[in-house]
N, C-alpha and C positions, 0 to 999 in steps of 0.2 A: 360070793361077793356080788353085790348089786351093781348092775351096769346102768349108767345114766344115759338118757336119751340125748343125743347130740343133734342140734339143729343147724343145718347148713343152708342158709338162704339162697346161695347161688345154685345149688342143685334143684331146689324147688322152682326157682325162676326159669332155669333151663328147661325143666320138664313142662312148665306152663307154656313157654315159648314154642316148644316142640309140638304140643297139642294144638296151639293156634295155627302153626304152619301146616300141620296135617289137616286141620279143619278147612283151611283155605284151599289146599290141594283137592280135598274131596268135594268141596263146593264147586271148584273149577271143573272137576271131572263130571260132577252131576249136572252141571249146566251145559254140557256138550262140548267142553273145551278139548277133550281128548279126540272126539270124532272130528271136530273142525281141524285139529292139528294134522290128523292123518289124511283128511280130504284135501288139505292145502298142499300136500307134498306131490311132486310130479313123478318121482321115481318109485317104482314098486319096491325096490330094495330098501330105500330109506323109510318107506311106509311100513315095511315089515319090521325094521329095526325099532321104529317108534312104537309100533304095536307090541313088540316084545318088551320094550322098556316099560310101557304102561302096565303090561301084564305082570311084570316082576315087581313094580313099585307098589301095586295094590296090596299084596300080602305083607310086604315089608312095612308099609305104613300102618297096617293093622297091628302088627306085632309091636312096632315102636309106640303106637298110641296106648296099647295096653301097658307096656312097661313104663311109659311116662305117667300114666294115670296112677299106677301103683306107687311110683316114686313120689308123686304129689300127695297121695294119701299117707305115706309113711313119713314124709318130711314136712307135714303141715305145720305152719308157724304157730307158735303159742300166742295167745291173746294177751296174757299178763306178763309178757317178757319185758325186761328192762333194757332200755337203749342207753348205751354208754358212749358218749361223744369223746373221741380221742383228739388230742391236739394234732394239728397238721404238722407233719415232719417234713423237713426239706428232702428233696429227691436225692441229692448227694450231700452228705454231711461236709461242712467246711473243713478244709485241711489246715492243720496247724503249721505255723512257720517252723517250729522245731523239727517237724518230720521232714521238711524240705531241706533243711540245712545239715542233716546228718551226713557225715562223710563215710561212705561205705568202703573206701579204698579202691574202688574201680569206677569206671563210667562207661556208658555206651559209646563214647567217642573214641575209645581206644580200639585199635584194630584187633580183630580176632586172628589168632595164629593157628 
């Protein structure tokens, strides 16, 4: 059985956004933002914590960037796709009067025993 490729635009957009955020982080890190952040701290304990956080975030962002790039390659949008406009549906469908007037034989006003 042949499987059809499913295109999910939200996953592609999330991967693209993640790559943009990772690029901004690396540009901030490359321009000396990490060093300035550590130098601005007054306590050596908080400086060590920030240094550890930066050291952990570097390999995590590399792995996340590779996975996001792979997802973008696999979920690349088709150029000849057909856009189908759907009519706007109300957020909550209107309730019918008949549904409100149905007698259920009980009500919330009765006391529970």
